[in-house]
TIVEX-570241 format. One record per residue (C-alpha): x, y, z; residue in three letters; residue number from 1. Coordinates in nm, 3 decimals. Layout:
% TIVEX-570241
<site <X; Y; Z>; "ALA"; NUM>
...
% end
This chain:
% TIVEX-570241
<site <0.488; -2.546; 1.147>; "MET"; 1>
<site <0.636; -2.370; 0.844>; "ASP"; 2>
<site <0.698; -2.010; 0.959>; "PRO"; 3>
<site <0.512; -1.881; 0.652>; "LEU"; 4>
<site <0.194; -2.041; 0.781>; "PHE"; 5>
<site <0.214; -1.945; 1.146>; "ARG"; 6>
<site <-0.059; -1.701; 1.257>; "PRO"; 7>
<site <0.051; -1.344; 1.326>; "LEU"; 8>
<site <-0.116; -1.132; 1.593>; "GLU"; 9>
<site <-0.113; -0.753; 1.573>; "PHE"; 10>
<site <-0.119; -0.501; 1.857>; "ARG"; 11>
<site <-0.486; -0.422; 1.783>; "CYS"; 12>
<site <-0.579; -0.786; 1.849>; "GLY"; 13>
<site <-0.638; -0.890; 1.488>; "ALA"; 14>
<site <-0.481; -1.218; 1.382>; "VAL"; 15>
<site <-0.356; -1.291; 1.029>; "MET"; 16>
<site <-0.381; -1.664; 0.966>; "LYS"; 17>
<site <-0.046; -1.677; 0.781>; "ASN"; 18>
<site <0.237; -1.443; 0.677>; "ARG"; 19>
<site <0.104; -1.361; 0.328>; "PHE"; 20>
<site <-0.044; -1.015; 0.273>; "MET"; 21>
<site <-0.184; -0.907; -0.063>; "LEU"; 22>
<site <-0.002; -0.593; -0.172>; "ALA"; 23>
<site <-0.210; -0.294; -0.285>; "PRO"; 24>
<site <-0.209; -0.304; -0.666>; "MET"; 25>
<site <-0.303; -0.046; -0.925>; "THR"; 26>
<site <-0.555; -0.210; -1.157>; "ASN"; 27>
<site <-0.782; 0.056; -1.321>; "THR"; 28>
<site <-1.087; -0.169; -1.310>; "GLN"; 29>
<site <-1.338; 0.006; -1.084>; "SER"; 30>
<site <-1.592; 0.266; -1.199>; "HIS"; 31>
<site <-1.478; 0.615; -1.295>; "GLN"; 32>
<site <-1.664; 0.767; -0.998>; "ASP"; 33>
<site <-1.473; 0.542; -0.759>; "GLY"; 34>
<site <-1.748; 0.292; -0.690>; "ARG"; 35>
<site <-1.656; -0.074; -0.665>; "LEU"; 36>
<site <-1.692; -0.275; -0.986>; "SER"; 37>
<site <-1.771; -0.643; -1.026>; "GLU"; 38>
<site <-1.425; -0.699; -1.173>; "ASP"; 39>
<site <-1.253; -0.548; -0.869>; "GLU"; 40>
<site <-1.478; -0.738; -0.628>; "TYR"; 41>
<site <-1.405; -1.067; -0.806>; "ARG"; 42>
<site <-1.030; -1.000; -0.824>; "CYS"; 43>
<site <-0.991; -0.923; -0.454>; "LEU"; 44>
<site <-1.227; -1.183; -0.310>; "THR"; 45>
<site <-1.064; -1.447; -0.531>; "MET"; 46>
<site <-0.732; -1.375; -0.361>; "ARG"; 47>
<site <-0.890; -1.382; -0.017>; "ALA"; 48>
<site <-1.030; -1.722; -0.109>; "ARG"; 49>
<site <-0.685; -1.821; -0.240>; "GLY"; 50>
<site <-0.539; -1.806; 0.109>; "GLY"; 51>
<site <-0.403; -1.456; 0.171>; "PHE"; 52>
<site <-0.407; -1.382; 0.541>; "GLY"; 53>
<site <-0.475; -1.014; 0.470>; "LEU"; 54>
<site <-0.628; -0.878; 0.150>; "THR"; 55>
<site <-0.556; -0.513; 0.078>; "MET"; 56>
<site <-0.733; -0.301; -0.181>; "THR"; 57>
<site <-0.562; -0.090; -0.441>; "CYS"; 58>
<site <-0.476; 0.266; -0.342>; "ALA"; 59>
<site <-0.813; 0.429; -0.266>; "SER"; 60>
<site <-0.821; 0.809; -0.293>; "HIS"; 61>
<site <-0.946; 1.020; -0.006>; "VAL"; 62>
<site <-1.027; 1.334; -0.208>; "GLN"; 63>
<site <-1.176; 1.363; -0.559>; "PRO"; 64>
<site <-0.871; 1.550; -0.689>; "HIS"; 65>
<site <-0.636; 1.296; -0.531>; "GLY"; 66>
<site <-0.715; 1.035; -0.795>; "LYS"; 67>
<site <-0.404; 0.873; -0.937>; "GLY"; 68>
<site <-0.531; 0.656; -1.222>; "PHE"; 69>
<site <-0.847; 0.579; -1.422>; "PRO"; 70>
<site <-1.090; 0.335; -1.264>; "GLY"; 71>
<site <-0.950; 0.388; -0.914>; "GLN"; 72>
<site <-1.145; 0.267; -0.611>; "LEU"; 73>
<site <-1.242; 0.562; -0.389>; "ALA"; 74>
<site <-1.335; 0.619; -0.026>; "CYS"; 75>
<site <-1.394; 0.996; -0.011>; "PHE"; 76>
<site <-1.776; 0.985; -0.015>; "SER"; 77>
<site <-2.062; 0.794; 0.143>; "ASP"; 78>
<site <-2.160; 0.713; -0.216>; "ASN"; 79>
<site <-1.878; 0.456; -0.199>; "HIS"; 80>
<site <-2.006; 0.292; 0.119>; "LEU"; 81>
<site <-2.229; 0.028; -0.040>; "ALA"; 82>
<site <-1.949; -0.113; -0.253>; "GLY"; 83>
<site <-1.694; -0.091; 0.024>; "LEU"; 84>
<site <-1.929; -0.272; 0.262>; "THR"; 85>
<site <-1.987; -0.550; 0.011>; "ARG"; 86>
<site <-1.613; -0.583; -0.048>; "LEU"; 87>
<site <-1.531; -0.599; 0.323>; "ALA"; 88>
<site <-1.791; -0.870; 0.372>; "GLN"; 89>
<site <-1.665; -1.066; 0.071>; "GLY"; 90>
<site <-1.304; -1.062; 0.190>; "ILE"; 91>
<site <-1.379; -1.137; 0.554>; "ARG"; 92>
<site <-1.605; -1.427; 0.456>; "ALA"; 93>
<site <-1.289; -1.603; 0.335>; "GLN"; 94>
<site <-1.114; -1.572; 0.675>; "ASN"; 95>
<site <-0.889; -1.297; 0.540>; "SER"; 96>
<site <-0.838; -0.961; 0.711>; "LEU"; 97>
<site <-0.978; -0.678; 0.498>; "ALA"; 98>
<site <-0.778; -0.354; 0.468>; "VAL"; 99>
<site <-0.816; -0.043; 0.251>; "VAL"; 100>
<site <-0.511; 0.154; 0.142>; "GLN"; 101>
<site <-0.574; 0.529; 0.186>; "LEU"; 102>
<site <-0.415; 0.740; -0.086>; "HIS"; 103>
<site <-0.380; 1.078; -0.250>; "HIS"; 104>
<site <-0.168; 1.110; -0.565>; "ALA"; 105>
<site <-0.077; 1.478; -0.521>; "GLY"; 106>
<site <0.127; 1.605; -0.814>; "MET"; 107>
<site <0.094; 1.260; -0.973>; "ARG"; 108>
<site <-0.282; 1.310; -1.023>; "SER"; 109>
<site <-0.344; 1.335; -1.400>; "PRO"; 110>
<site <-0.516; 1.667; -1.473>; "ALA"; 111>
<site <-0.733; 1.498; -1.736>; "GLU"; 112>
<site <-0.864; 1.261; -1.469>; "GLU"; 113>
<site <-0.936; 1.512; -1.194>; "ILE"; 114>
<site <-1.042; 1.809; -1.407>; "GLY"; 115>
<site <-0.842; 2.059; -1.200>; "VAL"; 116>
<site <-0.478; 2.149; -1.144>; "GLN"; 117>
<site <-0.305; 1.883; -0.933>; "PRO"; 118>
<site <-0.174; 1.979; -0.589>; "VAL"; 119>
<site <0.160; 1.930; -0.420>; "CYS"; 120>
<site <0.340; 2.042; -0.102>; "PRO"; 121>
<site <0.508; 2.311; -0.316>; "SER"; 122>
<site <0.463; 2.445; -0.668>; "ASP"; 123>
<site <0.603; 2.196; -0.920>; "ASP"; 124>
<site <0.673; 2.321; -1.271>; "ALA"; 125>
<site <0.728; 1.976; -1.423>; "GLU"; 126>
<site <0.378; 1.853; -1.333>; "THR"; 127>
<site <0.213; 2.197; -1.324>; "ASP"; 128>
<site <0.102; 2.120; -0.967>; "ALA"; 129>
<site <0.026; 2.404; -0.729>; "ARG"; 130>
<site <0.122; 2.427; -0.364>; "ALA"; 131>
<site <-0.140; 2.347; -0.102>; "LEU"; 132>
<site <-0.224; 2.623; 0.142>; "THR"; 133>
<site <-0.180; 2.545; 0.511>; "THR"; 134>
<site <-0.559; 2.522; 0.541>; "GLY"; 135>
<site <-0.571; 2.275; 0.254>; "GLU"; 136>
<site <-0.304; 2.060; 0.422>; "VAL"; 137>
<site <-0.518; 2.055; 0.736>; "GLU"; 138>
<site <-0.822; 1.956; 0.524>; "GLN"; 139>
<site <-0.619; 1.681; 0.358>; "LEU"; 140>
<site <-0.533; 1.539; 0.701>; "ILE"; 141>
<site <-0.901; 1.555; 0.795>; "GLU"; 142>
<site <-1.002; 1.376; 0.475>; "ASP"; 143>
<site <-0.754; 1.092; 0.537>; "PHE"; 144>
<site <-0.908; 1.054; 0.882>; "VAL"; 145>
<site <-1.264; 1.075; 0.744>; "ASN"; 146>
<site <-1.179; 0.803; 0.492>; "ALA"; 147>
<site <-1.052; 0.575; 0.770>; "ALA"; 148>
<site <-1.373; 0.632; 0.965>; "VAL"; 149>
<site <-1.571; 0.551; 0.649>; "ARG"; 150>
<site <-1.391; 0.223; 0.578>; "VAL"; 151>
<site <-1.428; 0.124; 0.942>; "GLU"; 152>
<site <-1.803; 0.187; 0.906>; "LYS"; 153>
<site <-1.799; -0.030; 0.593>; "ALA"; 154>
<site <-1.668; -0.320; 0.800>; "GLY"; 155>
<site <-1.301; -0.331; 0.710>; "PHE"; 156>
<site <-1.057; -0.455; 0.972>; "ASP"; 157>
<site <-0.825; -0.165; 0.909>; "GLY"; 158>
<site <-0.650; 0.079; 0.678>; "ALA"; 159>
<site <-0.302; 0.144; 0.547>; "GLU"; 160>
<site <-0.175; 0.499; 0.487>; "ILE"; 161>
<site <0.010; 0.521; 0.155>; "HIS"; 162>
<site <0.330; 0.713; 0.227>; "GLY"; 163>
<site <0.534; 0.564; -0.056>; "ALA"; 164>
<site <0.606; 0.576; -0.431>; "HIS"; 165>
<site <0.607; 0.950; -0.480>; "GLY"; 166>
<site <0.245; 1.015; -0.384>; "TYR"; 167>
<site <0.143; 1.307; -0.166>; "ILE"; 168>
<site <0.273; 1.196; 0.174>; "ILE"; 169>
<site <0.599; 1.087; 0.010>; "CYS"; 170>
<site <0.607; 1.429; -0.159>; "GLN"; 171>
<site <0.586; 1.594; 0.183>; "PHE"; 172>
<site <0.871; 1.372; 0.309>; "LEU"; 173>
<site <1.098; 1.473; 0.019>; "SER"; 174>
<site <1.320; 1.775; 0.084>; "ALA"; 175>
<site <1.354; 1.813; -0.294>; "ASP"; 176>
<site <0.978; 1.841; -0.355>; "ILE"; 177>
<site <0.866; 1.995; -0.025>; "ASN"; 178>
<site <1.003; 2.348; -0.004>; "ARG"; 179>
<site <0.736; 2.484; 0.231>; "ARG"; 180>
<site <0.813; 2.744; 0.495>; "THR"; 181>
<site <0.523; 2.665; 0.730>; "ASP"; 182>
<site <0.524; 2.390; 0.994>; "HIS"; 183>
<site <0.474; 2.124; 0.722>; "TYR"; 184>
<site <0.809; 2.199; 0.556>; "GLY"; 185>
<site <1.175; 2.248; 0.633>; "GLY"; 186>
<site <1.305; 2.000; 0.891>; "SER"; 187>
<site <1.233; 1.628; 0.862>; "LEU"; 188>
<site <1.011; 1.660; 1.169>; "GLU"; 189>
<site <0.801; 1.920; 0.988>; "ASN"; 190>
<site <0.795; 1.732; 0.657>; "ARG"; 191>
<site <0.676; 1.416; 0.835>; "ALA"; 192>
<site <0.419; 1.605; 1.043>; "ARG"; 193>
<site <0.133; 1.535; 0.801>; "ILE"; 194>
<site <0.181; 1.159; 0.836>; "LEU"; 195>
<site <0.189; 1.163; 1.215>; "PHE"; 196>
<site <-0.113; 1.394; 1.237>; "GLU"; 197>
<site <-0.311; 1.158; 1.012>; "ILE"; 198>
<site <-0.218; 0.867; 1.237>; "ILE"; 199>
<site <-0.314; 1.064; 1.548>; "GLU"; 200>
<site <-0.649; 1.158; 1.396>; "GLY"; 201>
<site <-0.732; 0.801; 1.296>; "ILE"; 202>
<site <-0.637; 0.667; 1.636>; "ARG"; 203>
<site <-0.856; 0.931; 1.802>; "HIS"; 204>
<site <-1.164; 0.866; 1.589>; "ARG"; 205>
<site <-1.154; 0.493; 1.513>; "CYS"; 206>
<site <-1.202; 0.211; 1.763>; "ARG"; 207>
<site <-0.893; 0.077; 1.945>; "PRO"; 208>
<site <-0.920; -0.253; 1.757>; "GLY"; 209>
<site <-0.903; -0.085; 1.415>; "PHE"; 210>
<site <-0.585; -0.201; 1.242>; "MET"; 211>
<site <-0.357; 0.072; 1.109>; "LEU"; 212>
<site <-0.052; 0.039; 0.889>; "GLY"; 213>
<site <0.181; 0.266; 0.693>; "VAL"; 214>
<site <0.357; 0.201; 0.363>; "ARG"; 215>
<site <0.694; 0.368; 0.305>; "LEU"; 216>
<site <0.947; 0.338; 0.023>; "SER"; 217>
<site <1.310; 0.431; 0.093>; "PRO"; 218>
<site <1.442; 0.529; -0.248>; "GLU"; 219>
<site <1.338; 0.727; -0.559>; "ARG"; 220>
<site <1.105; 1.028; -0.573>; "PHE"; 221>
<site <1.348; 1.253; -0.388>; "GLY"; 222>
<site <1.350; 1.071; -0.055>; "VAL"; 223>
<site <1.672; 0.990; 0.127>; "ARG"; 224>
<site <1.731; 0.653; 0.286>; "LEU"; 225>
<site <1.863; 0.794; 0.614>; "GLY"; 226>
<site <1.553; 1.009; 0.656>; "GLU"; 227>
<site <1.313; 0.724; 0.578>; "ILE"; 228>
<site <1.496; 0.508; 0.833>; "ILE"; 229>
<site <1.446; 0.788; 1.086>; "GLU"; 230>
<site <1.074; 0.821; 1.004>; "VAL"; 231>
<site <1.032; 0.443; 1.023>; "ALA"; 232>
<site <1.195; 0.432; 1.367>; "GLN"; 233>
<site <0.971; 0.711; 1.495>; "GLN"; 234>
<site <0.664; 0.525; 1.367>; "LEU"; 235>
<site <0.782; 0.220; 1.557>; "LEU"; 236>
<site <0.869; 0.419; 1.870>; "ASN"; 237>
<site <0.529; 0.587; 1.883>; "ASP"; 238>
<site <0.349; 0.249; 1.897>; "SER"; 239>
<site <0.048; 0.395; 1.716>; "GLN"; 240>
<site <0.049; 0.166; 1.412>; "ILE"; 241>
<site <0.007; -0.209; 1.392>; "ASP"; 242>
<site <0.234; -0.270; 1.096>; "PHE"; 243>
<site <0.494; -0.102; 0.879>; "LEU"; 244>
<site <0.495; -0.205; 0.514>; "ASP"; 245>
<site <0.829; -0.136; 0.346>; "MET"; 246>
<site <0.803; -0.131; -0.034>; "SER"; 247>
<site <1.162; -0.190; -0.136>; "LEU"; 248>
<site <1.127; -0.245; -0.515>; "TRP"; 249>
<site <1.352; -0.549; -0.458>; "ASP"; 250>
<site <1.363; -0.708; -0.113>; "SER"; 251>
<site <1.712; -0.846; -0.178>; "PHE"; 252>
<site <1.890; -0.543; -0.325>; "LYS"; 253>
<site <2.167; -0.319; -0.196>; "GLU"; 254>
<site <2.086; 0.045; -0.122>; "PRO"; 255>
<site <2.137; 0.294; -0.403>; "GLU"; 256>
<site <2.316; 0.538; -0.171>; "GLU"; 257>
<site <2.678; 0.432; -0.137>; "GLU"; 258>
<site <2.704; 0.534; 0.229>; "ALA"; 259>
<site <2.446; 0.268; 0.320>; "PHE"; 260>
<site <2.592; -0.025; 0.125>; "ARG"; 261>
<site <2.734; -0.188; 0.434>; "THR"; 262>
<site <2.418; -0.401; 0.446>; "ARG"; 263>
<site <2.119; -0.489; 0.227>; "ARG"; 264>
<site <1.837; -0.238; 0.202>; "LEU"; 265>
<site <1.596; -0.466; 0.390>; "LEU"; 266>
<site <1.844; -0.517; 0.673>; "ASP"; 267>
<site <1.841; -0.146; 0.761>; "TRP"; 268>
<site <1.474; -0.177; 0.852>; "PHE"; 269>
<site <1.495; -0.519; 1.015>; "VAL"; 270>
<site <1.758; -0.372; 1.248>; "ALA"; 271>
<site <1.519; -0.109; 1.385>; "LEU"; 272>
<site <1.369; -0.152; 1.730>; "ASP"; 273>
<site <1.009; -0.232; 1.637>; "ARG"; 274>
<site <0.858; -0.321; 1.975>; "GLY"; 275>
<site <0.518; -0.478; 1.911>; "GLU"; 276>
<site <0.478; -0.331; 1.563>; "THR"; 277>
<site <0.493; -0.584; 1.280>; "ARG"; 278>
<site <0.727; -0.532; 0.985>; "LEU"; 279>
<site <0.667; -0.647; 0.629>; "GLY"; 280>
<site <0.848; -0.619; 0.297>; "THR"; 281>
<site <0.740; -0.607; -0.066>; "ALA"; 282>
<site <0.950; -0.638; -0.380>; "GLY"; 283>
<site <1.056; -0.925; -0.605>; "MET"; 284>
<site <0.907; -1.197; -0.383>; "ILE"; 285>
<site <0.804; -1.450; -0.645>; "ARG"; 286>
<site <0.838; -1.792; -0.482>; "THR"; 287>
<site <0.782; -1.953; -0.140>; "PRO"; 288>
<site <1.162; -1.969; -0.109>; "LYS"; 289>
<site <1.185; -1.591; -0.159>; "ASP"; 290>
<site <0.918; -1.538; 0.107>; "ALA"; 291>
<site <1.095; -1.770; 0.349>; "ALA"; 292>
<site <1.424; -1.585; 0.296>; "LEU"; 293>
<site <1.252; -1.260; 0.393>; "CYS"; 294>
<site <1.121; -1.413; 0.714>; "LEU"; 295>
<site <1.466; -1.556; 0.782>; "ASP"; 296>
<site <1.603; -1.202; 0.745>; "ALA"; 297>
<site <1.374; -1.090; 1.027>; "GLY"; 298>
<site <1.049; -0.952; 0.883>; "VAL"; 299>
<site <0.714; -1.067; 1.019>; "ASP"; 300>
<site <0.525; -1.096; 0.690>; "PHE"; 301>
<site <0.559; -1.049; 0.314>; "VAL"; 302>
<site <0.346; -0.859; 0.065>; "LEU"; 303>
<site <0.295; -1.009; -0.279>; "LEU"; 304>
<site <0.205; -0.811; -0.589>; "GLY"; 305>
<site <0.321; -0.966; -0.915>; "ARG"; 306>
<site <0.320; -1.317; -0.770>; "ALA"; 307>
<site <-0.040; -1.265; -0.655>; "ALA"; 308>
<site <-0.141; -1.137; -0.999>; "ILE"; 309>
<site <-0.002; -1.452; -1.156>; "LEU"; 310>
<site <-0.141; -1.691; -0.894>; "ARG"; 311>
<site <-0.454; -1.582; -0.711>; "HIS"; 312>
<site <-0.406; -1.876; -0.473>; "ASP"; 313>
<site <-0.031; -1.837; -0.418>; "PHE"; 314>
<site <-0.053; -1.908; -0.041>; "PRO"; 315>
<site <-0.247; -2.230; -0.099>; "MET"; 316>
<site <-0.008; -2.342; -0.371>; "GLN"; 317>
<site <0.291; -2.256; -0.152>; "ALA"; 318>
<site <0.147; -2.461; 0.132>; "TYR"; 319>
<site <0.113; -2.765; -0.096>; "LYS"; 320>
<site <0.448; -2.714; -0.270>; "ASN"; 321>
<site <0.725; -2.519; -0.092>; "PRO"; 322>
<site <0.940; -2.564; -0.405>; "GLN"; 323>
<site <0.690; -2.379; -0.623>; "LEU"; 324>
<site <0.867; -2.185; -0.897>; "GLY"; 325>
<site <0.774; -1.857; -1.064>; "PRO"; 326>
<site <0.523; -1.848; -1.348>; "VAL"; 327>
<site <0.695; -1.829; -1.686>; "ASN"; 328>
<site <0.639; -1.501; -1.868>; "LEU"; 329>
<site <0.478; -1.375; -2.080>; "PRO"; 330>
<site <0.131; -1.505; -2.001>; "VAL"; 331>
<site <-0.181; -1.479; -2.212>; "SER"; 332>
<site <-0.484; -1.256; -2.158>; "ARG"; 333>
<site <-0.690; -1.573; -2.110>; "ALA"; 334>
<site <-0.456; -1.689; -1.834>; "TYR"; 335>
<site <-0.482; -1.358; -1.649>; "LEU"; 336>
<site <-0.860; -1.363; -1.689>; "ASN"; 337>
<site <-0.856; -1.709; -1.530>; "SER"; 338>
<site <-0.672; -1.554; -1.233>; "GLN"; 339>
<site <-0.953; -1.304; -1.179>; "GLY"; 340>
<site <-0.815; -1.003; -1.367>; "LEU"; 341>
<site <-1.071; -0.802; -1.563>; "GLY"; 342>
<site <-0.985; -0.681; -1.911>; "ASP"; 343>
<site <-0.896; -0.330; -1.787>; "LYS"; 344>
<site <-0.647; -0.479; -1.543>; "PHE"; 345>
<site <-0.497; -0.695; -1.817>; "VAL"; 346>
<site <-0.465; -0.390; -2.041>; "ASP"; 347>
<site <-0.287; -0.210; -1.758>; "TYR"; 348>
<site <-0.048; -0.503; -1.716>; "MET"; 349>
<site <0.058; -0.462; -2.078>; "LYS"; 350>
<site <0.264; -0.166; -1.955>; "ARG"; 351>
<site <0.503; -0.417; -1.799>; "TRP"; 352>
<site <0.751; -0.531; -2.064>; "ASP"; 353>
<site <0.726; -0.901; -2.138>; "GLY"; 354>
<site <0.437; -0.965; -1.899>; "PHE"; 355>
<site <0.139; -1.018; -2.133>; "VAL"; 356>
<site <0.176; -1.204; -2.461>; "SER"; 357>
<site <0.032; -1.063; -2.782>; "GLU"; 358>
<site <-0.161; -1.382; -2.857>; "SER"; 359>
% end
């Protein structure tokens, strides 16, 4: 069997029918209060139906003031339960694992969206974000855990903790941004404490079979590659998560830091001792050949973002045609609508140069 289509079992007992995971994608198409919209439901269930072994939601904020973009799906209130339950059922009905990404934007929360001053591990003049108190950090941990309990109640197979891309957990990991003097700042152990306490809380309060993953990104936003490698290895050593999702911007690139250019960025993470934890990569995977090269490099699965936007049924098409090439850009609004994107998502995609045609 083609390795891309071999089932993958996770420590929790869940089985992904193939090695294709839908990456969490910003799309701006749910309701302003965080409730699920028809457009978001259609977009995600269409990809579950298109063959993705695991379908992940966009980043879903765990506190009202953790919102990162307009029309963001939320999981901080029981008012979101009805939509989340419907979404979990719709994804799982297509034999796809259903996972919510848990998120807080921190200093990247637009003040005009949240109506209050954004928060951060430390005061940040550039974004006018204020430092969280120690009590607020503890509440943030509790709200991540509460959100996981809520999505489990809604029927999702699991959750992923968003620790990447400069959002709040990534902000804690950054020695440049996090200048705290309490036990959530200073050493790498302290800066990573929030992540490990969230994991511990979820494992304590959710069932043993609840799938748990973490997304990390190793460059940009003030994080250092060596430290992210160390955090990744500790996550793997602790055996508390089912999968580690490395968002690498480009799965085939060299590291930006010269000291680490002895191997490709992906290879630093493949080389880690992962035990029973599964490892995935995201970034510039646009064809079945790209995906196969990632598996050949040693990862267990791939996450598709842009390729899944352009082909809702990428896994099915890849199964029929291993030589499938990338979609030629730009594409029309009508084409993206045919792939299940609502108009708000298409408008968002116009931010990407050369992605959506003017016609």
